[in-house]
Backbone as JSON, one array per atom type, in Angstrom:
{
  "sequence": "MLLPRAVDSVTEPEEPSMRSTPVILALSSLSILFVACGPREARQEGPTRVENTELGLVLADLPARCSVARNEGTALELTCLREGVSGTVLFEVGEEERGINLVEAANAQREWFEARTGGAFFGNRELVTPGGPAYTARGRYTDEGEAIEETRVLTLHPTQSRMLIVRFRYPEAGDQVTKDRFEQLLSVVQEIKGLGGGPEGEDVEIPEQ",
  "N": [[-4.74, -15.59, 1.61], [-5.85, -15.84, 4.95], [-7.1, -18.35, 6.91], [-8.46, -18.78, 9.89], [-8.53, -21.21, 12.52], [-10.08, -22.28, 15.42], [-8.52, -23.85, 18.19], [-7.94, -26.23, 20.84], [-5.5, -27.29, 21.53], [-2.31, -27.78, 19.98], [-1.22, -30.3, 17.88], [1.53, -32.45, 17.11], [2.6, -32.91, 13.72], [2.39, -35.97, 11.77], [4.36, -36.41, 9.87], [7.83, -35.42, 9.55], [8.44, -32.9, 8.43], [7.56, -29.6, 8.74], [7.0, -27.85, 6.73], [6.11, -29.01, 4.43], [4.1, -30.76, 5.02], [0.68, -30.92, 5.87], [-0.53, -29.47, 8.89], [-1.95, -31.21, 11.56], [-4.61, -30.69, 13.67], [-5.93, -31.01, 17.0], [-9.26, -30.86, 17.62], [-11.77, -29.51, 19.71], [-14.26, -28.77, 19.21], [-16.62, -28.07, 16.55], [-15.08, -26.97, 13.54], [-14.87, -23.61, 12.44], [-15.56, -21.63, 9.68], [-14.16, -18.65, 8.85], [-15.17, -15.58, 7.51], [-14.28, -12.85, 5.32], [-14.09, -9.42, 6.36], [-15.15, -6.08, 5.51], [-13.55, -3.8, 3.11], [-10.15, -2.68, 3.69], [-9.25, 0.07, 5.85], [-8.72, 3.52, 4.84], [-5.38, 4.59, 4.26], [-3.07, 6.31, 6.45], [-1.83, 9.68, 5.93], [1.33, 10.6, 4.39], [4.75, 9.22, 4.53], [4.74, 5.72, 4.87], [6.08, 3.35, 4.81], [8.13, 1.06, 6.51], [11.31, 0.12, 7.62], [13.53, -2.25, 9.06], [16.68, -3.07, 9.36], [18.23, -4.63, 11.05], [16.51, -6.55, 12.09], [15.74, -7.57, 9.7], [13.31, -6.99, 8.46], [10.51, -5.62, 6.71], [7.88, -3.36, 6.73], [5.45, -2.91, 4.55], [3.43, -1.0, 4.4], [2.04, 1.06, 6.78], [-0.77, 0.25, 8.77], [-3.97, 1.93, 9.14], [-4.36, 4.11, 11.94], [-2.1, 3.22, 13.21], [1.26, 3.77, 14.27], [4.83, 4.38, 14.24], [6.53, 3.68, 17.15], [9.05, 3.08, 18.05], [12.11, 2.42, 16.46], [14.91, 1.12, 16.22], [18.08, -0.45, 16.13], [17.56, -3.75, 17.13], [15.03, -3.3, 17.94], [11.75, -2.86, 17.2], [8.82, -1.23, 17.37], [5.35, -0.62, 17.35], [2.67, 1.7, 17.81], [-0.71, 1.24, 18.17], [-3.94, 2.5, 17.88], [-7.14, 2.27, 19.45], [-10.17, 3.64, 19.7], [-8.89, 5.76, 20.97], [-7.3, 4.49, 22.85], [-4.17, 3.12, 23.54], [-2.32, 0.44, 22.08], [0.42, -1.87, 21.95], [2.59, -3.06, 19.47], [4.99, -5.51, 19.04], [7.99, -6.83, 17.63], [9.65, -9.85, 17.36], [12.52, -11.63, 16.54], [13.99, -14.73, 16.06], [17.06, -16.69, 16.42], [19.0, -17.92, 13.61], [18.08, -21.1, 12.41], [17.69, -24.6, 11.67], [14.89, -26.54, 10.58], [12.64, -25.4, 12.0], [10.18, -25.62, 14.45], [7.02, -24.93, 14.45], [4.73, -25.87, 15.67], [5.6, -26.84, 18.17], [6.52, -24.43, 19.23], [4.11, -23.0, 19.38], [2.69, -24.52, 21.27], [4.23, -23.99, 23.51], [3.46, -21.51, 24.37], [1.4, -21.47, 26.26], [2.61, -22.09, 28.75], [4.2, -19.8, 29.09], [2.32, -17.66, 29.37], [0.78, -18.51, 31.6], [2.65, -18.41, 33.6], [2.92, -15.78, 34.27], [2.03, -13.02, 36.46], [-1.27, -13.21, 37.59], [-1.87, -14.67, 35.35], [-3.41, -16.13, 32.43], [-4.34, -18.46, 29.92], [-5.68, -18.48, 26.68], [-5.69, -20.04, 24.42], [-4.73, -21.45, 21.14], [-4.75, -20.68, 17.62], [-4.85, -21.82, 14.29], [-3.42, -20.36, 11.41], [-3.97, -20.58, 8.13], [-1.95, -20.18, 5.47], [-0.9, -19.13, 2.15], [1.86, -19.45, 2.01], [2.56, -21.23, 4.01], [2.16, -22.62, 7.37], [0.95, -20.71, 10.21], [0.54, -19.55, 13.58], [-1.69, -18.39, 16.13], [-1.58, -17.11, 19.48], [-3.19, -16.46, 22.53], [-3.56, -14.62, 25.53], [-3.84, -13.56, 29.01], [-2.63, -11.28, 31.52], [-1.27, -9.63, 34.45], [0.22, -6.48, 34.62], [2.11, -4.3, 36.34], [-0.13, -3.74, 37.91], [-2.13, -3.43, 36.03], [-4.58, -4.94, 33.95], [-3.66, -6.85, 31.29], [-4.11, -7.88, 27.96], [-2.81, -10.1, 25.57], [-2.08, -10.85, 22.24], [-0.59, -13.04, 19.97], [1.21, -13.68, 16.93], [2.76, -16.4, 15.54], [5.2, -17.33, 13.32], [7.16, -18.05, 10.36], [10.09, -16.17, 9.7], [10.57, -13.96, 6.89], [12.91, -14.93, 5.62], [12.72, -17.6, 6.01], [14.3, -19.06, 7.72], [14.32, -18.38, 10.34], [12.57, -17.81, 13.43], [9.65, -15.85, 13.72], [7.93, -13.73, 15.82], [5.11, -11.87, 16.35], [3.92, -9.64, 18.57], [1.09, -8.36, 20.29], [0.17, -6.15, 22.64], [-2.32, -4.97, 24.82], [-4.68, -3.03, 26.77], [-6.94, -4.99, 28.62], [-10.36, -5.37, 27.81], [-12.8, -6.65, 27.21], [-14.88, -8.68, 24.93], [-15.44, -7.45, 22.41], [-13.37, -5.66, 22.14], [-11.22, -7.46, 22.01], [-11.78, -8.7, 19.53], [-11.57, -6.48, 17.77], [-8.9, -5.74, 18.2], [-7.59, -8.02, 17.31], [-8.13, -7.89, 14.59], [-6.69, -5.56, 14.04], [-4.08, -6.48, 14.55], [-3.77, -8.44, 12.52], [-3.9, -6.75, 10.34], [-1.48, -5.49, 10.53], [0.3, -7.66, 10.31], [-0.13, -8.49, 7.66], [1.3, -6.68, 6.23], [3.97, -7.26, 6.4], [6.79, -7.82, 4.64], [7.08, -10.51, 2.47], [5.94, -12.31, 4.25], [3.98, -15.19, 4.58], [3.94, -15.72, 1.85], [5.32, -15.02, -1.4], [8.17, -12.95, -2.37], [6.9, -10.44, -2.34], [4.89, -10.76, -0.55], [1.59, -11.64, 0.79], [-1.86, -10.74, 0.69], [-3.89, -10.47, 3.61], [-6.94, -11.71, 4.65], [-9.23, -10.22, 6.76], [-10.68, -11.88, 9.38], [-13.95, -12.59, 10.82], [-14.75, -13.06, 14.33]],
  "CA": [[-5.85, -15.59, 2.56], [-5.66, -16.56, 6.2], [-8.31, -18.95, 7.44], [-8.15, -19.22, 11.24], [-9.32, -22.27, 13.12], [-9.89, -22.33, 16.86], [-8.08, -25.15, 18.67], [-7.59, -26.31, 22.24], [-4.06, -27.5, 21.58], [-1.73, -28.07, 18.68], [-0.54, -31.58, 17.94], [2.62, -32.62, 16.16], [2.26, -33.64, 12.5], [2.99, -37.29, 11.69], [5.57, -36.3, 9.07], [8.77, -34.52, 10.23], [8.6, -31.59, 7.82], [6.47, -28.67, 8.99], [6.76, -26.99, 5.58], [5.5, -29.73, 3.31], [3.02, -31.6, 5.5], [-0.37, -30.17, 6.58], [-0.56, -29.65, 10.32], [-3.19, -31.79, 12.05], [-4.93, -30.12, 14.97], [-6.97, -31.67, 17.78], [-10.35, -29.92, 17.78], [-12.75, -29.89, 20.72], [-15.58, -28.39, 18.7], [-16.63, -27.97, 15.1], [-14.31, -25.88, 12.95], [-15.69, -22.52, 11.92], [-14.95, -20.92, 8.58], [-14.31, -17.23, 9.07], [-15.2, -14.85, 6.25], [-13.62, -11.55, 5.38], [-14.87, -8.22, 6.59], [-15.11, -5.14, 4.4], [-12.23, -3.35, 2.67], [-9.32, -2.03, 4.7], [-9.44, 1.52, 5.99], [-7.79, 4.36, 4.11], [-4.09, 4.75, 4.93], [-2.77, 7.65, 6.91], [-1.02, 10.43, 4.99], [2.76, 10.63, 4.66], [5.48, 7.96, 4.33], [4.26, 4.67, 5.76], [6.96, 2.18, 4.71], [9.02, 0.97, 7.66], [12.34, -0.89, 7.44], [14.46, -2.51, 10.16], [17.69, -3.95, 8.77], [18.72, -5.57, 12.07], [15.55, -7.65, 12.13], [15.5, -8.05, 8.35], [11.87, -6.88, 8.23], [9.95, -4.44, 6.07], [6.43, -3.18, 6.73], [5.22, -2.21, 3.29], [2.51, 0.12, 4.58], [1.45, 1.04, 8.11], [-2.23, 0.32, 8.77], [-4.6, 3.1, 9.75], [-4.33, 4.22, 13.39], [-0.84, 2.69, 13.73], [2.43, 4.62, 14.03], [6.07, 3.81, 14.78], [6.92, 4.2, 18.46], [10.49, 2.89, 18.18], [12.71, 1.64, 15.38], [16.35, 1.24, 16.32], [18.69, -1.74, 16.44], [16.63, -4.86, 16.99], [13.75, -2.9, 18.53], [10.73, -2.28, 16.32], [7.56, -1.18, 18.1], [4.29, 0.23, 16.82], [1.52, 2.05, 18.65], [-1.96, 1.16, 17.42], [-5.01, 3.06, 18.69], [-8.54, 1.88, 19.32], [-10.95, 4.59, 20.48], [-7.97, 6.56, 21.76], [-6.52, 3.68, 23.78], [-3.0, 2.6, 22.85], [-1.81, -0.92, 22.18], [1.8, -1.91, 21.47], [2.98, -4.19, 18.66], [6.42, -5.77, 19.14], [8.47, -7.84, 16.69], [10.77, -10.62, 17.89], [13.09, -12.53, 15.55], [14.9, -15.67, 16.68], [18.31, -17.01, 15.75], [18.87, -18.82, 12.47], [18.09, -22.51, 12.77], [17.04, -25.49, 10.71], [13.78, -27.32, 11.08], [11.86, -24.67, 13.01], [8.96, -26.34, 14.78], [6.01, -23.97, 14.85], [3.8, -26.54, 16.57], [6.22, -26.81, 19.49], [6.52, -23.04, 19.7], [2.74, -22.63, 19.73], [2.35, -25.19, 22.52], [4.99, -23.4, 24.61], [2.9, -20.23, 24.78], [0.59, -21.66, 27.47], [3.48, -21.98, 29.92], [4.63, -18.4, 29.25], [1.22, -16.84, 29.89], [0.36, -18.94, 32.92], [3.7, -18.08, 34.56], [2.82, -14.36, 34.6], [1.11, -12.64, 37.53], [-2.64, -13.18, 37.09], [-1.83, -15.19, 33.99], [-4.38, -17.09, 31.91], [-4.08, -18.75, 28.51], [-6.94, -18.66, 25.99], [-5.59, -21.0, 23.34], [-4.07, -21.22, 19.86], [-5.52, -20.83, 16.39], [-3.99, -21.96, 13.13], [-3.65, -19.5, 10.27], [-3.57, -21.28, 6.92], [-1.5, -19.18, 4.52], [-0.32, -19.71, 0.93], [3.27, -19.74, 2.2], [2.81, -22.17, 5.08], [1.36, -22.42, 8.58], [1.27, -19.76, 11.27], [-0.34, -19.79, 14.71], [-1.88, -17.32, 17.11], [-1.7, -17.48, 20.89], [-3.76, -15.32, 23.24], [-3.64, -14.81, 26.97], [-4.02, -12.37, 29.84], [-1.8, -11.22, 32.72], [-1.27, -8.31, 35.1], [1.51, -5.79, 34.52], [2.06, -3.08, 37.15], [-1.5, -3.53, 38.38], [-3.08, -3.28, 34.92], [-4.91, -6.17, 33.24], [-3.19, -6.78, 29.91], [-4.34, -9.01, 27.07], [-1.79, -10.14, 24.52], [-2.28, -11.78, 21.14], [0.65, -13.22, 19.22], [1.27, -14.49, 15.72], [4.03, -17.1, 15.42], [5.36, -17.79, 11.95], [8.54, -18.01, 9.91], [10.64, -14.95, 9.14], [10.61, -14.06, 5.42], [14.06, -15.73, 5.17], [12.34, -18.99, 6.25], [15.29, -19.74, 8.56], [14.25, -17.82, 11.69], [11.22, -17.65, 13.97], [9.15, -14.49, 13.86], [6.77, -13.59, 16.69], [4.55, -10.52, 16.39], [3.15, -9.56, 19.82], [0.23, -7.18, 20.42], [-0.23, -5.97, 24.03], [-3.3, -3.89, 24.93], [-5.5, -3.16, 27.98], [-8.07, -5.89, 28.48], [-11.62, -4.62, 27.93], [-13.98, -7.35, 26.72], [-14.85, -9.44, 23.69], [-15.39, -6.62, 21.21], [-11.99, -5.15, 22.06], [-10.4, -8.57, 21.53], [-12.04, -8.83, 18.1], [-11.01, -5.33, 17.06], [-7.45, -5.79, 18.28], [-7.14, -9.1, 16.44], [-8.15, -7.34, 13.24], [-5.54, -4.65, 13.93], [-2.85, -7.28, 14.46], [-3.67, -9.02, 11.19], [-3.62, -5.69, 9.37], [-0.03, -5.27, 10.6], [0.96, -8.86, 9.81], [-0.2, -8.59, 6.2], [2.23, -5.72, 5.6], [5.35, -7.72, 6.55], [7.24, -8.27, 3.33], [7.42, -11.92, 2.35], [5.23, -13.16, 5.19], [2.84, -15.94, 4.05], [3.92, -15.84, 0.41], [6.57, -14.76, -2.09], [8.92, -11.76, -1.96], [6.04, -9.29, -2.13], [3.91, -11.06, 0.49], [0.23, -11.94, 0.4], [-2.87, -10.06, 1.49], [-4.55, -11.24, 4.65], [-8.34, -11.34, 4.81], [-9.54, -10.06, 8.17], [-11.84, -12.72, 9.67], [-14.78, -12.36, 11.98], [-14.44, -14.0, 15.41]],
  "C": [[-5.43, -16.33, 3.81], [-7.0, -17.07, 6.66], [-8.02, -19.48, 8.83], [-9.07, -20.32, 11.71], [-9.03, -22.33, 14.6], [-9.51, -23.74, 17.28], [-7.82, -25.09, 20.15], [-6.09, -26.48, 22.39], [-3.6, -27.87, 20.19], [-0.98, -29.38, 18.8], [0.51, -31.67, 16.86], [2.13, -33.33, 14.91], [2.95, -34.98, 12.48], [4.27, -37.26, 10.89], [6.5, -35.29, 9.71], [8.83, -33.13, 9.67], [7.38, -30.73, 8.06], [6.08, -27.95, 7.71], [6.02, -27.71, 4.47], [4.3, -30.55, 3.72], [1.96, -30.77, 6.2], [-0.34, -30.49, 8.06], [-1.92, -30.18, 10.74], [-3.43, -31.28, 13.45], [-6.01, -30.94, 15.65], [-8.04, -30.65, 18.09], [-11.31, -30.43, 18.84], [-14.17, -29.53, 20.28], [-15.49, -28.29, 17.19], [-15.81, -26.8, 14.63], [-15.27, -24.86, 12.37], [-14.93, -21.84, 10.8], [-15.23, -19.44, 8.74], [-14.23, -16.51, 7.74], [-14.62, -13.46, 6.43], [-14.61, -10.44, 5.68], [-14.74, -7.31, 5.36], [-13.7, -4.72, 4.05], [-11.48, -2.65, 3.79], [-9.53, -0.52, 4.7], [-8.41, 2.28, 5.15], [-6.52, 4.56, 4.92], [-3.91, 6.18, 5.4], [-1.84, 8.34, 5.93], [0.45, 10.36, 5.37], [3.4, 9.27, 4.44], [5.03, 6.91, 5.35], [5.08, 3.39, 5.66], [7.96, 2.2, 5.86], [10.02, -0.16, 7.42], [13.16, -1.03, 8.72], [15.47, -3.54, 9.66], [18.2, -4.98, 9.77], [17.8, -6.78, 12.16], [15.31, -8.27, 10.75], [14.04, -8.01, 7.97], [11.52, -5.58, 7.53], [8.43, -4.47, 6.25], [6.11, -2.33, 5.52], [4.37, -0.97, 3.46], [1.89, 0.02, 5.97], [-0.07, 1.09, 8.02], [-2.73, 1.61, 9.39], [-4.54, 2.97, 11.26], [-3.1, 3.58, 14.02], [0.31, 3.62, 13.36], [3.65, 3.96, 14.66], [6.4, 4.49, 16.1], [8.43, 4.11, 18.65], [10.98, 2.03, 17.03], [14.21, 1.89, 15.39], [16.95, -0.09, 16.75], [17.71, -2.87, 16.15], [15.25, -4.55, 17.58], [12.87, -2.24, 17.47], [9.4, -2.38, 17.05], [6.6, -0.22, 17.41], [3.3, 0.55, 17.92], [0.28, 2.03, 17.77], [-3.11, 1.57, 18.34], [-6.34, 2.4, 18.41], [-9.33, 2.77, 20.25], [-10.06, 5.36, 21.46], [-7.11, 5.8, 22.73], [-5.39, 2.99, 23.02], [-2.79, 1.12, 23.1], [-0.43, -0.93, 21.55], [2.06, -3.19, 20.7], [4.5, -4.31, 18.7], [6.8, -6.9, 18.2], [9.69, -8.53, 17.28], [11.22, -11.62, 16.83], [14.12, -13.41, 16.23], [16.19, -15.84, 15.89], [18.05, -17.9, 14.55], [18.97, -20.26, 12.94], [17.4, -23.31, 11.68], [15.87, -26.19, 11.38], [12.98, -26.65, 12.18], [10.51, -25.36, 13.2], [7.92, -25.37, 15.32], [5.0, -24.58, 15.82], [4.34, -26.49, 18.0], [6.21, -25.4, 20.07], [5.13, -22.59, 20.12], [2.33, -23.26, 21.06], [3.04, -24.56, 23.72], [4.38, -22.1, 25.12], [2.05, -20.35, 26.05], [1.45, -21.45, 28.73], [3.89, -20.53, 30.17], [3.53, -17.56, 29.88], [0.86, -17.23, 31.32], [1.4, -18.66, 33.99], [3.67, -16.62, 34.98], [1.88, -14.15, 35.78], [-0.31, -12.51, 36.97], [-2.79, -13.79, 35.72], [-2.93, -16.19, 33.67], [-4.11, -17.25, 30.42], [-5.4, -19.09, 27.83], [-6.85, -19.51, 24.73], [-4.88, -20.51, 22.08], [-5.08, -21.31, 18.72], [-4.53, -20.96, 15.25], [-4.4, -20.97, 12.05], [-3.11, -20.21, 9.04], [-3.21, -20.24, 5.87], [-0.96, -19.85, 3.26], [1.13, -20.12, 1.11], [3.57, -20.73, 3.3], [2.02, -21.82, 6.32], [1.86, -21.28, 9.45], [0.26, -20.03, 12.38], [-0.51, -18.52, 15.53], [-1.85, -17.94, 18.5], [-2.22, -16.25, 21.61], [-3.86, -15.63, 24.72], [-3.79, -13.48, 27.69], [-3.07, -12.46, 31.03], [-1.88, -9.82, 33.29], [0.13, -7.73, 35.04], [1.38, -4.45, 35.23], [0.63, -2.72, 37.53], [-2.54, -3.39, 37.29], [-3.31, -4.63, 34.25], [-4.57, -6.01, 31.76], [-3.6, -8.04, 29.17], [-3.29, -8.94, 25.98], [-2.15, -11.21, 23.5], [-1.0, -11.83, 20.32], [0.39, -13.97, 17.93], [2.67, -15.07, 15.64], [4.13, -17.67, 14.02], [6.84, -17.79, 11.61], [8.88, -16.61, 9.4], [10.65, -15.07, 7.62], [11.8, -14.83, 4.87], [13.79, -17.22, 5.28], [13.31, -19.74, 7.16], [15.29, -19.23, 10.01], [12.78, -17.74, 12.12], [10.87, -16.18, 14.04], [7.91, -14.52, 14.75], [6.35, -12.13, 16.7], [3.59, -10.47, 17.58], [2.34, -8.26, 19.85], [-0.29, -7.15, 21.85], [-1.19, -4.79, 24.12], [-4.11, -4.09, 26.21], [-6.7, -4.05, 27.73], [-9.38, -5.13, 28.69], [-12.8, -5.33, 27.3], [-13.84, -7.93, 25.33], [-14.74, -8.58, 22.44], [-14.0, -6.02, 21.03], [-11.07, -6.23, 21.51], [-10.55, -8.74, 20.02], [-11.38, -7.71, 17.31], [-9.49, -5.36, 17.06], [-6.87, -6.91, 17.41], [-7.11, -8.63, 14.99], [-6.98, -6.37, 13.03], [-4.24, -5.42, 13.76], [-2.69, -7.88, 13.08], [-3.39, -7.97, 10.12], [-2.15, -5.31, 9.38], [0.71, -6.44, 9.96], [0.96, -8.91, 8.28], [0.75, -7.63, 5.5], [3.69, -6.14, 5.74], [5.79, -8.35, 5.24], [7.66, -9.73, 3.37], [6.63, -12.83, 3.26], [4.03, -13.84, 4.53], [2.82, -16.07, 2.55], [5.28, -15.58, -0.19], [7.21, -13.48, -1.61], [8.04, -10.54, -1.68], [4.93, -9.56, -1.12], [2.53, -11.36, -0.1], [-0.73, -11.12, 1.26], [-3.49, -11.02, 2.48], [-6.0, -10.78, 4.73], [-8.67, -11.32, 6.28], [-10.8, -10.87, 8.51], [-12.69, -12.17, 10.8], [-14.4, -13.37, 13.05], [-15.71, -14.59, 15.97]]
}
């Protein structure tokens, strides 16, 4: 289960190990417990398992309304539709390293978004998973004259030795779109083999916002 918590900023844990020590967040308002929505939609017909050996990732089952746009080398991209409007999911895997600091990576997202044309940063949320912490980051910017909103999930690669960032870019269109797109992103994240749990992964409960 993923239980998201809205935060203004992410603070470093007192203990050095991110994997064994609960992350302490600075909250500006009361924490909200998000409950699961209804069952996931029926899957599309045909083969839906996706593998990318260069990234070392497997999507066990593509969610409804999502399809593979590109899968070659280190490029893995999905197209996910909402009312006929496309959004793009991108997967980025970092180099192998020890002591990956997810808190530091989450805090760095503000600078990235605000450096873009028309950039704005909307904050981080912690995702509490059975396999360890993950964080979201959401912001807005302008790309070729179009207002784009992007939501990211930052977590550890299933190998536990590399950073994994799952980015979802889609045309900005209001609060309901943001909610629906967040649910789409989590439906993709839950299909990444090993993410948030053991070798077979863990289901992610889609929260309300």
